[in-house]
Backbone bond lengths (Angstrom), bond angles and torsions (degrees), N, CA, C in turn:
res aa  C-N    CA-C-N  psi(-1)  N-CA   C-N-CA  omega(-1)  CA-C   N-CA-C  phi
1 X - - - 1.465 - - 1.512 109.57 -
2 X 1.318 116.85 137.45 1.458 122.24 -175.30 1.538 113.08 -63.67
3 X 1.311 115.79 143.49 1.454 121.61 176.92 1.505 111.75 -110.26
4 X 1.324 117.05 172.90 1.447 119.78 177.45 1.550 111.66 -64.31
5 X 1.331 115.51 -29.13 1.493 119.52 174.71 1.504 111.41 -63.11
6 X 1.332 116.42 -41.22 1.458 121.98 179.69 1.549 110.08 -61.22
7 X 1.303 114.97 -42.89 1.442 119.86 -179.73 1.507 111.22 -64.11
8 X 1.328 114.51 -45.32 1.500 119.49 178.90 1.526 112.10 -59.94
9 X 1.337 114.89 -40.94 1.470 119.96 178.88 1.555 111.52 -64.12
10 X 1.302 116.90 -47.92 1.449 120.25 -178.92 1.517 111.43 -64.28
11 X 1.325 116.18 -38.73 1.479 120.12 -177.44 1.535 111.81 -80.89
12 X 1.360 117.02 -14.18 1.440 120.62 -177.75 1.495 114.81 69.86
13 X 1.381 115.31 37.53 1.454 119.57 -178.37 1.532 107.72 -133.27
14 X 1.335 116.51 172.85 1.435 121.76 176.52 1.540 111.86 -75.78
15 X 1.320 115.20 157.37 1.476 119.50 -179.78 1.528 110.79 -60.99
16 X 1.348 115.88 -35.87 1.445 119.33 -179.96 1.549 110.97 -64.85
17 X 1.343 116.24 -33.05 1.472 121.56 178.51 1.533 109.43 -66.32
18 X 1.343 117.13 -40.95 1.436 120.65 176.57 1.534 110.21 -59.34
19 X 1.318 115.55 -45.70 1.474 122.52 179.80 1.527 109.97 -57.72
20 X 1.363 116.00 -45.85 1.467 120.70 179.52 1.550 109.14 -60.90
21 X 1.346 117.59 -44.49 1.440 122.07 -178.84 1.526 112.24 -61.29
22 X 1.311 115.24 -45.09 1.488 119.17 -176.69 1.505 111.28 -69.00
23 X 1.332 116.89 -21.75 1.459 120.45 -177.45 1.544 112.33 -105.95
24 X 1.335 115.97 15.02 1.451 120.08 176.61 1.512 115.03 58.63
25 X 1.317 115.55 34.58 1.493 119.27 -177.49 1.532 110.28 -73.59
26 X 1.330 115.95 145.51 1.464 121.19 177.95 1.541 110.50 -83.24
27 X 1.320 118.20 1.32 1.445 122.03 -179.15 1.548 113.35 -73.19
28 X 1.318 116.31 -12.79 1.450 119.46 179.29 1.531 109.10 -121.85
29 X 1.296 116.59 163.18 1.462 119.66 180.00 1.533 111.53 -81.61
30 X 1.319 113.47 163.16 1.493 119.27 178.67 1.515 110.19 -61.72
31 X 1.315 116.87 -38.93 1.446 120.79 -179.26 1.513 112.64 -62.88
32 X 1.341 115.59 -42.71 1.469 120.95 176.78 1.517 110.90 -63.98
33 X 1.326 116.82 -44.09 1.475 120.41 -179.50 1.517 110.32 -61.92
34 X 1.356 115.56 -40.24 1.452 119.80 179.02 1.522 111.12 -61.05
35 X 1.339 115.94 -44.55 1.470 120.23 180.00 1.524 112.02 -62.76
36 X 1.318 116.38 -41.00 1.449 120.63 178.50 1.540 111.66 -65.97
37 X 1.336 116.79 -42.74 1.450 120.02 -178.39 1.565 110.80 -67.70
38 X 1.302 115.80 -33.55 1.468 119.42 176.92 1.504 110.57 -65.27
39 X 1.368 116.24 -40.64 1.478 120.50 177.07 1.513 111.01 -64.64
40 X 1.374 115.63 -42.58 1.460 119.50 179.79 1.526 110.68 -62.05
41 X 1.317 117.16 -42.08 1.456 121.11 -178.36 1.516 109.89 -66.94
42 X 1.359 117.05 -40.11 1.454 119.79 -179.89 1.543 111.88 -63.82
43 X 1.313 116.20 -35.37 1.453 120.88 179.90 1.525 114.79 -88.35
44 X 1.374 114.19 -1.73 1.441 120.87 -176.06 1.529 112.76 57.09
45 X 1.319 112.77 38.12 1.490 120.07 -178.75 1.512 111.24 -73.52
46 X 1.337 116.65 134.35 1.469 122.14 175.18 1.533 108.28 -102.61
47 X 1.331 115.63 144.12 1.452 121.23 -170.22 1.528 114.04 -63.10
48 X 1.300 116.27 -38.47 1.514 117.50 -178.51 1.515 108.92 -146.34
49 X 1.319 112.32 171.94 1.453 119.52 -177.70 1.501 113.00 -59.53
50 X 1.336 116.34 -39.13 1.480 119.40 -178.68 1.524 110.53 -60.57
51 X 1.323 115.61 -45.86 1.491 119.00 -179.47 1.528 108.74 -65.59
52 X 1.373 120.36 -37.55 1.411 121.33 -177.79 1.516 110.12 -64.79
53 X 1.357 116.12 -42.88 1.452 119.20 178.18 1.521 112.26 -58.32
54 X 1.311 114.94 -39.52 1.482 120.35 -178.08 1.518 108.51 -63.51
55 X 1.328 118.82 -37.54 1.436 119.92 -175.98 1.530 112.23 -78.31
56 X 1.361 117.65 -19.72 1.457 119.23 173.79 1.530 110.28 -73.52
57 X 1.342 116.55 -32.92 1.455 121.58 177.18 1.536 107.86 -122.28
58 X 1.269 117.39 128.55 1.496 121.08 -178.58 1.519 111.16 -58.81
59 X 1.306 115.50 143.59 1.467 120.26 176.92 1.499 111.71 -87.94
60 X 1.340 117.09 -17.84 1.465 122.12 -173.93 1.524 112.16 54.18
61 X 1.351 113.66 35.08 1.457 119.86 -178.66 1.494 109.38 -134.77
62 X 1.367 115.97 137.04 1.456 122.40 177.79 1.523 108.48 -115.76
63 X 1.326 116.44 139.54 1.475 121.65 176.21 1.522 110.66 -92.54
64 X 1.316 117.95 130.33 1.438 122.78 170.06 1.518 107.64 -109.60
65 X 1.324 115.39 112.17 1.458 120.53 -173.27 1.524 109.06 -106.81
66 X 1.347 116.34 118.60 1.433 123.01 -174.93 1.547 109.79 -122.69
67 X 1.328 115.54 152.74 1.487 119.55 174.22 1.516 112.48 -60.60
68 X 1.352 114.69 -33.67 1.450 118.57 -177.20 1.548 106.12 -153.29
69 X 1.346 116.11 137.48 1.463 118.50 -179.34 1.502 113.52 -81.79
70 X 1.346 116.60 -10.80 1.455 120.78 -176.18 1.542 108.50 -95.05
71 X 1.320 116.02 170.71 1.471 120.67 172.36 1.507 112.93 101.23
72 X 1.321 117.50 143.54 1.478 124.18 -175.90 1.522 112.57 -65.15
73 X 1.331 120.12 -32.81 1.445 120.58 179.52 1.536 110.58 -62.65
74 X 1.339 115.58 -48.03 1.461 119.33 -178.37 1.524 110.55 -67.04
75 X 1.303 119.23 -31.48 1.449 122.45 178.94 1.530 112.50 -58.95
76 X 1.328 116.51 -47.67 1.467 120.49 -178.25 1.555 110.64 -70.07
77 X 1.343 115.44 -37.52 1.468 118.15 177.02 1.526 111.25 -63.81
78 X 1.323 116.81 -44.80 1.427 121.69 -179.67 1.504 112.02 -62.30
79 X 1.297 117.83 -37.44 1.460 122.76 178.33 1.540 109.38 -59.62
80 X 1.325 117.85 -43.76 1.441 120.65 179.04 1.513 111.93 -61.75
81 X 1.352 115.85 -45.66 1.469 119.83 178.10 1.514 110.07 -62.08
82 X 1.289 116.58 -48.08 1.477 122.55 -172.06 1.507 111.95 -64.10
83 X 1.341 117.98 -42.84 1.436 119.52 -179.18 1.519 114.49 -63.08
84 X 1.340 114.46 -39.03 1.501 118.73 178.57 1.516 110.52 -72.95
85 X 1.326 116.87 -37.94 1.486 118.18 -179.79 1.523 111.25 -66.53
86 X 1.345 116.75 -42.06 1.460 121.17 -178.97 1.528 112.00 -65.09
87 X 1.349 114.25 -40.31 1.454 120.01 179.91 1.549 113.76 -64.27
88 X 1.330 114.09 -20.24 1.464 120.47 -178.89 1.491 113.84 -109.81
89 X 1.344 116.99 11.99 1.468 121.09 175.18 1.507 115.06 77.59
90 X 1.332 117.54 23.07 1.468 121.48 178.14 1.531 110.43 -106.65
91 X 1.308 114.95 145.96 1.467 120.58 172.01 1.526 107.88 -91.21
92 X 1.333 115.48 158.08 1.478 121.64 -178.09 1.511 108.35 -125.88
93 X 1.293 116.78 128.96 1.467 122.91 171.05 1.542 108.77 -112.39
94 X 1.321 114.67 115.94 1.488 119.06 177.07 1.519 108.55 -98.51
95 X 1.340 117.45 128.70 1.446 118.69 -177.92 1.516 107.62 -139.27
96 X 1.348 114.42 151.00 1.450 122.58 -179.74 1.532 110.24 -86.18
97 X 1.320 115.47 146.65 1.472 119.24 179.18 1.552 109.33 -91.54
98 X 1.341 117.20 4.97 1.474 117.10 -179.31 1.538 109.92 -63.02
99 X 1.292 114.45 133.93 1.465 121.16 -170.48 1.513 113.22 108.51
100 X 1.306 116.41 -9.34 1.480 120.89 175.02 1.503 113.16 59.36
101 X 1.351 115.89 -129.63 1.489 121.22 -177.33 1.507 114.57 -59.85
102 X 1.355 118.20 -22.16 1.458 120.06 -178.46 1.518 112.17 -97.81
103 X 1.323 118.40 6.44 1.440 120.72 -175.39 1.530 112.16 -76.94
104 X 1.317 115.53 160.18 1.449 121.37 175.03 1.509 111.53 -59.34
105 X 1.337 116.29 -33.40 1.432 120.81 -179.57 1.516 111.37 -59.64
106 X 1.335 117.00 -47.18 1.469 121.07 179.20 1.498 111.09 -64.97
107 X 1.343 117.35 -34.97 1.452 120.10 178.10 1.536 110.53 -64.42
108 X 1.295 117.04 -40.96 1.501 120.44 176.07 1.505 110.35 -58.18
109 X 1.332 117.65 -40.82 1.465 121.87 -178.62 1.510 110.78 -68.84
110 X 1.317 117.51 -48.24 1.467 120.96 -172.23 1.527 111.19 -70.81
111 X 1.310 116.86 -35.98 1.477 121.25 -173.92 1.522 113.93 -100.10
112 X 1.356 114.57 2.34 1.465 120.77 174.36 1.564 111.33 52.18
113 X 1.304 114.85 52.29 1.499 120.03 -179.70 1.514 112.16 -84.89
114 X 1.324 115.15 3.92 1.473 121.43 177.69 1.521 106.92 -137.18
115 X 1.319 116.80 175.52 1.506 118.94 -178.13 1.495 112.32 -89.26
116 X 1.324 119.76 -13.53 1.434 123.79 178.90 1.506 109.36 -178.77
117 X 1.325 117.47 173.97 1.477 122.18 -175.78 1.503 112.86 -143.43
118 X 1.336 115.94 144.17 1.424 124.65 171.21 1.538 107.57 -115.16
119 X 1.325 117.79 124.32 1.476 121.16 -170.24 1.491 111.41 -122.22
120 X 1.317 115.47 123.40 1.461 123.85 167.38 1.507 106.87 -131.66
121 X 1.326 114.26 82.91 1.470 120.96 -174.11 1.525 108.81 -159.40
122 X 1.331 117.67 110.14 1.485 118.55 -175.30 1.509 111.73 -72.48
123 X 1.352 118.75 -15.87 1.462 118.94 -179.68 1.528 114.96 -92.74
124 X 1.311 115.40 6.11 1.461 120.06 165.78 1.509 107.83 -88.60
125 X 1.299 119.10 116.02 1.437 120.88 -169.72 1.536 112.97 -71.46
126 X 1.328 114.75 153.06 1.480 120.74 175.43 1.509 110.10 -54.93
127 X 1.342 116.47 -39.12 1.448 121.25 -177.37 1.519 110.35 -61.48
128 X 1.300 116.69 -45.88 1.510 120.42 -179.87 1.521 110.88 -62.28
129 X 1.358 117.24 -39.46 1.458 120.40 178.97 1.518 111.37 -66.90
130 X 1.323 117.93 -46.64 1.454 122.75 -178.51 1.530 111.20 -64.27
131 X 1.316 115.75 -40.51 1.480 120.78 178.19 1.534 113.30 -65.19
132 X 1.327 115.08 -30.22 1.450 118.96 -177.27 1.514 113.16 -89.13
133 X 1.289 116.65 -30.57 1.499 120.23 -174.91 1.515 111.60 -72.94
134 X 1.329 114.86 133.73 1.451 119.48 176.92 1.554 107.71 -162.96
135 X 1.307 117.46 171.05 1.433 121.28 178.84 1.548 108.58 -62.72
136 X 1.316 116.52 130.82 1.441 118.74 -178.63 1.528 112.74 96.63
137 X 1.352 115.79 -14.29 1.460 120.20 176.03 1.542 108.79 -131.33
138 X 1.339 118.15 79.26 1.443 122.23 -176.20 1.519 114.22 -68.20
139 X 1.343 114.61 140.13 1.455 120.89 176.38 1.519 108.75 -127.06
140 X 1.307 116.32 128.76 1.450 122.13 176.50 1.555 107.53 -111.12
141 X 1.321 117.38 126.97 1.452 119.69 179.35 1.549 107.63 -111.82
142 X 1.328 115.01 137.73 1.458 122.58 -178.75 1.516 110.38 -107.20
143 X 1.342 115.72 133.91 1.490 122.01 175.42 1.514 111.44 50.30
144 X 1.327 114.87 53.62 1.450 120.21 -178.34 1.554 106.43 -155.50
145 X 1.318 117.37 142.79 1.449 118.94 178.04 1.520 108.61 -105.45
146 X 1.325 115.48 116.12 1.461 121.60 179.33 1.537 108.41 -156.65
147 X 1.326 117.09 110.09 1.457 119.53 -178.98 1.507 110.54 -93.42
148 X 1.362 114.91 122.85 1.463 121.71 177.18 1.491 106.98 -158.09
149 X 1.346 117.96 144.52 1.440 120.25 -174.60 1.511 114.95 -63.11
150 X 1.343 117.67 -21.07 1.449 120.90 -179.17 1.541 113.70 -109.42
151 X 1.326 116.67 13.11 1.445 123.27 179.96 1.528 109.92 -120.75
152 X 1.323 116.90 130.54 1.484 122.69 177.57 1.539 109.57 -107.40
153 X 1.319 116.14 132.68 1.445 121.43 178.98 1.535 112.65 -100.74
154 X 1.321 115.98 129.44 1.454 121.41 173.08 1.560 104.95 -119.45
155 X 1.309 115.49 113.68 1.482 119.23 -173.67 1.512 110.98 -125.48
156 X 1.306 115.74 137.27 1.489 120.53 168.86 1.525 107.54 -82.31
157 X 1.316 118.01 142.94 1.448 122.52 -177.38 1.553 108.74 -74.39
158 X 1.294 115.77 73.02 1.468 121.61 -175.48 1.522 111.37 -70.49
159 X 1.283 118.85 -28.25 1.484 119.47 176.82 1.552 108.63 -64.11
160 X 1.293 116.50 -46.49 1.465 120.36 -178.93 1.525 109.92 -66.31
161 X 1.353 117.27 -39.12 1.448 121.51 178.99 1.520 110.96 -62.82
162 X 1.333 117.18 -42.17 1.458 119.70 176.47 1.497 114.68 -66.54
163 X 1.315 113.61 -33.60 1.535 119.08 177.74 1.505 108.75 -69.07
164 X 1.313 117.74 -45.99 1.492 120.79 -176.73 1.492 110.45 -64.40
165 X 1.336 119.16 -41.81 1.442 121.44 179.51 1.531 110.57 -59.73
166 X 1.338 116.55 -47.66 1.465 119.90 -178.52 1.537 112.93 -69.25
167 X 1.300 117.35 -38.74 1.444 123.15 176.35 1.524 110.74 -60.76
168 X 1.291 117.18 -39.65 1.453 120.00 179.83 1.551 109.96 -65.26
169 X 1.356 115.59 -42.64 1.477 119.88 177.74 1.520 110.03 -59.61
170 X 1.321 114.89 -44.31 1.485 119.38 -178.85 1.511 111.18 -64.12
171 X 1.326 116.91 -41.03 1.471 121.43 178.41 1.544 111.50 -62.90
172 X 1.320 116.33 -27.00 1.462 119.93 177.46 1.536 113.64 -86.32
173 X 1.352 115.20 6.62 1.465 119.54 174.21 1.522 114.20 100.41
174 X 1.330 118.70 4.13 1.475 119.58 -178.44 1.532 108.66 -79.21
175 X 1.339 115.92 135.94 1.440 121.68 178.62 1.535 113.88 -115.92
176 X 1.286 117.14 -33.69 1.466 121.79 176.43 1.524 107.93 -109.76
177 X 1.324 114.76 111.36 1.451 119.59 -172.05 1.547 108.44 -125.86
178 X 1.326 115.99 121.22 1.463 121.49 178.58 1.534 107.93 -88.29
179 X 1.352 112.17 158.42 1.476 118.65 179.03 1.568 107.75 -130.78
180 X 1.339 115.96 120.84 1.447 120.43 174.77 1.491 106.75 -100.68
181 X 1.328 117.97 111.97 1.445 123.44 -171.78 1.554 112.68 -89.87
182 X 1.282 115.80 174.98 1.443 121.45 173.45 1.521 110.95 -91.06
183 X 1.373 118.15 -159.09 1.445 118.80 179.72 1.507 112.95 -63.19
184 X 1.324 119.07 152.23 1.465 124.03 -174.07 1.555 113.42 -56.46
185 X 1.339 117.57 -33.08 1.485 119.92 -177.12 1.547 112.80 -96.98
186 X 1.322 116.72 16.79 1.459 118.19 -177.42 1.532 110.63 -87.41
187 X 1.303 116.95 117.61 1.471 122.24 -179.27 1.530 111.57 -62.75
188 X 1.351 116.35 -44.33 1.465 118.47 -177.75 1.531 111.04 -68.31
189 X 1.326 119.61 -35.57 1.459 119.54 175.86 1.481 111.26 -66.61
190 X 1.310 119.86 -37.81 1.442 123.34 175.98 1.533 111.63 -61.48
191 X 1.299 116.72 -43.25 1.462 121.35 179.70 1.523 110.86 -63.85
192 X 1.324 117.45 -39.02 1.480 120.63 178.33 1.527 109.29 -66.61
193 X 1.335 115.17 -39.99 1.490 117.98 177.20 1.511 110.95 -64.21
194 X 1.294 117.90 -41.69 1.481 121.14 179.33 1.527 111.59 -60.09
195 X 1.350 116.95 -39.92 1.418 122.12 176.23 1.514 112.00 -63.99
196 X 1.312 115.08 -43.13 1.462 122.45 178.08 1.556 109.76 -59.78
197 X 1.360 116.28 -46.32 1.462 120.05 179.39 1.511 112.02 -63.43
198 X 1.309 117.75 -39.46 1.455 120.94 -179.16 1.560 110.20 -60.59
199 X 1.343 114.47 -46.19 1.471 116.83 -178.83 1.543 110.35 -63.81
200 X 1.307 120.07 -40.37 1.440 121.42 179.35 1.528 111.02 -63.69
201 X 1.328 116.59 -41.73 1.473 120.59 -179.37 1.534 111.78 -66.68
202 X 1.320 116.42 -39.11 1.456 119.18 178.24 1.472 113.95 -61.80
203 X 1.351 115.58 -32.82 1.460 119.93 179.69 1.531 112.91 -97.73
204 X 1.368 114.16 8.06 1.466 119.22 179.46 1.514 113.64 52.43
205 X 1.330 115.39 41.81 1.461 121.21 177.75 1.501 110.09 -91.64
206 X 1.352 117.78 155.00 1.461 122.37 -177.60 1.521 112.53 -63.67
207 X 1.329 116.65 139.81 1.455 121.31 177.10 1.541 106.31 -117.01
208 X 1.309 116.13 109.68 1.441 122.13 -177.29 1.547 109.39 -108.03
209 X 1.324 117.76 128.77 1.438 120.76 179.05 1.509 111.77 -62.79
210 X 1.348 118.29 -27.74 1.426 120.82 -179.20 1.530 112.66 -70.98
211 X 1.355 115.52 -15.66 1.470 118.56 177.64 1.511 114.38 -88.57
212 X 1.339 116.62 3.92 1.483 118.45 173.50 1.479 110.18 -112.90
213 X 1.342 117.14 126.87 1.448 122.29 177.63 1.524 108.90 -137.54
214 X 1.315 114.73 157.28 1.478 120.70 -178.43 1.537 109.74 -103.56
215 X 1.340 113.98 129.32 1.470 120.39 167.08 1.525 107.50 -107.58
216 X 1.290 119.24 -156.04 1.439 120.94 178.13 1.493 112.80 -139.20
217 X 1.350 115.60 27.81 1.456 123.23 -179.27 1.538 113.09 67.51
218 X 1.326 117.88 13.78 1.486 120.31 177.71 1.535 107.49 -113.50
219 X 1.339 113.37 162.61 1.473 119.08 178.78 1.529 109.07 -62.50
220 X 1.337 115.54 -40.81 1.456 119.11 179.53 1.542 112.13 -64.90
221 X 1.332 116.47 -36.47 1.458 119.96 177.62 1.529 111.45 -63.29
222 X 1.357 115.22 -43.04 1.443 118.80 178.75 1.548 111.74 -68.04
223 X 1.290 116.83 -32.72 1.495 121.03 177.43 1.537 109.24 -63.83
224 X 1.338 115.53 -48.76 1.476 120.31 -177.64 1.543 110.87 -64.08
225 X 1.325 116.87 -44.29 1.443 119.96 -177.07 1.537 111.32 -65.12
226 X 1.335 115.51 -35.84 1.452 119.98 -179.55 1.533 111.38 -71.34
227 X 1.298 117.94 -34.95 1.421 121.65 173.59 1.499 112.77 -60.81
228 X 1.362 115.61 -41.87 1.429 120.90 176.76 1.552 111.31 -64.35
229 X 1.339 115.29 -37.99 1.448 120.56 179.04 1.517 110.58 -61.72
230 X 1.331 117.70 -45.39 1.451 121.96 178.91 1.527 112.69 -66.64
231 X 1.345 114.99 -34.37 1.469 119.66 -176.72 1.552 111.55 -66.01
232 X 1.331 116.97 -17.44 1.467 118.96 179.50 1.524 113.11 -70.49
233 X 1.299 116.83 -13.12 1.433 120.95 174.16 1.506 118.26 96.48
234 X 1.339 117.19 -15.01 1.429 120.46 176.99 1.521 108.88 -138.39
235 X 1.295 117.17 146.60 1.462 120.50 -176.16 1.547 109.41 -107.81
236 X 1.340 115.23 148.01 1.476 119.96 170.82 1.518 109.34 -75.49
237 X 1.326 115.96 176.11 1.471 119.73 173.43 1.490 113.28 -72.17
238 X 1.325 116.13 -31.06 1.469 121.59 -175.37 1.491 109.53 -153.18
239 X 1.357 113.71 159.75 1.483 121.02 174.01 1.521 109.59 -126.32
240 X 1.305 116.31 128.50 1.449 122.99 175.21 1.530 105.80 -102.34
241 X 1.309 117.26 109.49 1.474 122.97 175.83 1.507 108.58 -88.90
242 X 1.357 116.97 135.39 1.457 120.21 -175.33 1.533 113.91 -73.50
243 X 1.353 116.78 -6.36 1.483 118.55 166.30 1.535 108.53 -156.53
244 X 1.304 114.46 165.79 1.486 119.35 -174.33 1.526 112.19 -68.95
245 X 1.329 117.38 -34.74 1.483 118.37 -178.64 1.550 109.93 -61.57
246 X 1.301 117.16 -42.76 1.439 119.12 177.66 1.531 111.24 -66.21
247 X 1.339 115.04 -37.79 1.482 119.23 178.60 1.542 110.64 -61.67
248 X 1.318 115.91 -38.63 1.472 119.72 179.21 1.515 110.79 -66.17
249 X 1.328 116.56 -38.46 1.464 121.23 176.90 1.544 109.88 -65.67
250 X 1.335 117.48 -40.08 1.418 123.54 178.81 1.527 113.13 -65.09
251 X 1.330 114.13 -41.25 1.463 119.50 -179.98 1.536 110.42 -63.44
252 X 1.296 117.27 -33.24 1.456 119.86 177.11 1.529 112.06 -65.13
253 X 1.371 115.42 -39.53 1.453 119.48 176.22 1.528 111.07 -63.26
254 X 1.296 118.21 -44.25 1.442 120.65 178.62 1.526 111.29 -59.97
255 X 1.330 115.31 -41.57 1.471 119.19 179.55 1.567 109.74 -63.08
256 X 1.344 115.92 -44.17 1.449 119.35 -179.61 1.528 113.10 -62.40
257 X 1.318 115.09 -28.31 1.470 119.78 -178.28 1.545 110.86 -99.88
258 X 1.324 117.88 13.57 1.455 124.24 176.21 1.555 111.25 57.53
259 X 1.326 114.64 35.23 1.469 121.25 174.42 1.517 106.57 -98.42
260 X 1.315 117.43 114.26 1.451 121.32 -172.04 1.509 112.74 -82.93
261 X 1.318 115.95 137.39 1.468 123.93 175.71 1.529 108.24 -108.46
262 X 1.318 120.75 125.17 1.486 127.06 3.67 1.522 113.59 -99.30
263 X 1.340 118.40 8.05 1.449 119.76 -175.08 1.512 113.38 -57.19
264 X 1.359 115.92 -47.18 1.483 121.62 -178.20 1.516 113.13 -92.70
265 X 1.302 115.92 -28.98 1.493 120.03 -177.13 1.517 107.25 -158.88
266 X 1.339 116.26 141.50 1.467 122.33 177.91 1.527 108.08 -98.80
267 X 1.339 114.20 148.35 1.463 121.46 -178.03 1.546 108.67 -132.75
268 X 1.337 114.81 135.57 1.463 120.91 173.12 1.519 107.43 -133.42
269 X 1.342 115.76 144.46 1.454 121.87 -177.49 1.509 111.32 -116.83
270 X 1.323 115.55 -161.77 1.476 121.09 -178.03 1.539 108.37 -156.70
271 X 1.306 117.20 129.74 1.472 126.48 176.54 1.543 110.45 126.76
272 X 1.338 116.87 -44.07 1.442 123.40 -172.35 1.550 110.92 61.13
273 X 1.355 114.34 57.64 1.451 118.25 172.53 1.540 107.29 -72.09
274 X 1.329 114.44 161.60 1.482 119.75 -173.95 1.520 113.09 -57.58
275 X 1.304 117.95 -37.20 1.452 120.55 -178.31 1.511 114.15 -64.17
276 X 1.300 117.20 -23.31 1.492 121.50 -175.05 1.523 113.43 -55.80
277 X 1.321 118.02 -43.25 1.470 119.36 -177.69 1.492 113.00 -75.19
278 X 1.327 118.25 -9.81 1.495 119.47 178.95 1.527 113.38 -102.86
279 X 1.341 115.43 5.38 1.465 118.88 175.41 1.510 110.42 -71.04
280 X 1.336 116.61 167.76 1.460 121.64 176.19 1.514 108.91 -125.08
281 X 1.314 116.91 105.04 1.492 128.81 -0.48 1.538 110.19 -75.36
282 X 1.356 117.96 162.13 1.466 120.46 174.90 1.524 109.57 -57.95
283 X 1.360 115.30 140.81 1.447 120.65 -169.51 1.535 111.80 -88.84
284 X 1.340 115.15 123.12 1.425 121.67 168.92 1.553 108.56 -69.78
285 X 1.338 116.29 136.60 1.456 117.32 -170.37 1.537 109.65 -156.22
286 X 1.310 114.83 175.44 1.492 122.46 172.42 1.535 107.57 -105.04
287 X 1.282 116.74 120.37 1.483 120.92 178.67 1.531 109.57 -84.51
288 X 1.334 115.15 125.62 1.450 118.04 173.93 1.554 108.13 -115.51
289 X 1.317 118.72 148.90 1.449 123.51 -172.80 1.501 114.01 -76.46
290 X 1.304 118.46 76.95 1.462 123.95 -175.02 1.530 111.32 -64.18
291 X 1.304 115.07 -55.62 1.464 121.03 -179.49 1.530 110.04 -60.19
292 X 1.335 116.49 -45.21 1.475 121.94 -176.95 1.548 110.50 -63.50
293 X 1.317 116.65 -37.64 1.462 120.04 -179.63 1.544 110.16 -65.11
294 X 1.348 117.79 -42.59 1.423 121.37 177.75 1.509 113.11 -65.54
295 X 1.346 115.29 -43.37 1.503 118.81 178.76 1.502 111.74 -64.39
296 X 1.346 117.17 -42.43 1.470 119.12 178.20 1.532 111.98 -63.45
297 X 1.285 115.93 -42.67 1.533 119.63 179.42 1.512 110.06 -57.57
298 X 1.348 116.26 -43.59 1.443 118.75 -178.73 1.504 111.89 -69.45
299 X 1.323 118.68 -38.27 1.487 122.50 176.73 1.531 109.12 -59.86
300 X 1.347 117.44 -41.71 1.444 120.30 -178.28 1.540 111.84 -67.93
301 X 1.299 116.46 -36.95 1.480 119.33 174.11 1.525 111.15 -59.59
302 X 1.347 115.08 -47.11 1.485 119.46 -178.32 1.490 111.24 -63.78
303 X 1.304 117.94 -39.88 1.481 120.91 -179.06 1.537 109.06 -63.67
304 X 1.330 116.81 -43.50 1.476 119.58 179.94 1.508 112.27 -65.19
305 X 1.307 116.48 -38.87 1.472 121.37 -179.38 1.576 110.40 -66.62
306 X 1.324 115.18 -26.96 1.461 118.81 177.56 1.497 113.37 -86.34
307 X 1.349 115.98 -1.98 1.468 120.80 176.86 1.511 113.28 95.67
308 X 1.329 118.98 6.93 1.456 122.63 -179.65 1.553 109.96 -86.10
309 X 1.295 116.49 132.42 1.463 120.74 176.40 1.530 109.95 -76.45
310 X 1.334 115.42 139.87 1.486 119.97 179.83 1.545 107.09 -125.13
311 X 1.327 114.71 163.52 1.480 118.33 175.81 1.515 110.09 -68.69
312 X 1.295 116.92 152.86 1.468 120.93 -178.45 1.540 113.67 -79.23
313 X 1.319 117.27 -10.35 1.473 118.42 -172.82 1.508 111.79 -148.13
314 X 1.311 119.11 134.42 1.460 122.07 177.19 1.584 106.60 -135.22
315 X 1.302 115.06 139.34 1.467 119.93 -179.60 1.525 108.26 -125.30
316 X 1.365 116.07 128.89 1.447 122.54 -179.29 1.545 108.88 -108.02
317 X 1.350 114.71 146.66 1.485 118.69 -175.73 1.503 112.62 -91.79
318 X 1.328 115.16 164.27 1.488 122.54 177.94 1.516 110.57 -113.29
319 X 1.321 115.57 174.87 1.485 119.49 -178.53 1.548 109.86 -146.46
320 X 1.327 116.78 135.67 1.439 121.21 175.62 1.543 108.96 -77.13
321 X 1.362 113.58 130.46 1.509 119.80 177.71 1.538 105.62 -115.87
322 X 1.344 116.36 109.69 1.462 120.11 -176.67 1.524 108.43 -91.32
323 X 1.343 114.22 126.77 1.477 120.47 174.86 1.533 109.21 -127.23
324 X 1.327 119.09 -126.01 1.477 120.59 -169.73 1.526 113.94 -120.73
325 X 1.307 121.08 3.37 1.455 120.75 -173.37 1.487 114.82 -90.62
326 X 1.326 117.32 0.08 1.478 121.59 176.52 1.530 109.98 -112.73
327 X 1.313 116.66 132.27 1.458 120.69 -175.92 1.513 112.30 -65.16
């Protein structure tokens, strides 16, 4: 089994430099750290004795790494992962990526304290994922674009979902359509926005920068963004919220300002969380396969652990759910 001395020799650096690199020290450059981590990955070096022991004997545990452990979207996804893992005798550890490079989630990845990982967290860097992924330690990433021979992508077709949502609004007579986005670094929010833009361009409809605002995929984020939208003094015909939680926050603002849905403004969301159909009015939205994505990710982990080769990329489709929030 490789030692820290072996890593230092292959990378052409001192043992202390290897230690700095493995502990994310700012005392060395990014280039040096990258060289050391590449050598460690090539030698299949494990950071410490505890992690090495775990790799000699399977842990029968999979890590599910999420941006946030709360929220209805994550609940349905987790259920899909959990049911497949339990049916196959595996334990599941769900952990938050909050804290970025210093989070417990990153520690699980770097030290291999589990048998594999499923990641839906934009604040786990591509570098951390690539450095951790290797044969025998499968990583599945959800709604993220990252090509690596040891990383499998499971993506919902968010571009098409964004296009279909906008196209539906246009077909119902909407011409000025605002978009409330998710966090700036969210791949899935960007894809939904790109689909929205494509539909507007195809119909030669106006594209106003004032009609795009950022939320953070939370109800509070949607509430704040909608207040800013109203504060501009004129309303669009419709608002496309990049997820249902933000749409629910936005609908509350419209209610507080006596703006009637859909008489005065139409609203469409994305996700089809359970609460959506119980809103007043019930929320028209794009359904994405939350449970199915989680179940598929877990199946792919198990296949790789058994030595079966899998495809590097999977795309899941979305579906328009028409209710009463669009005029």
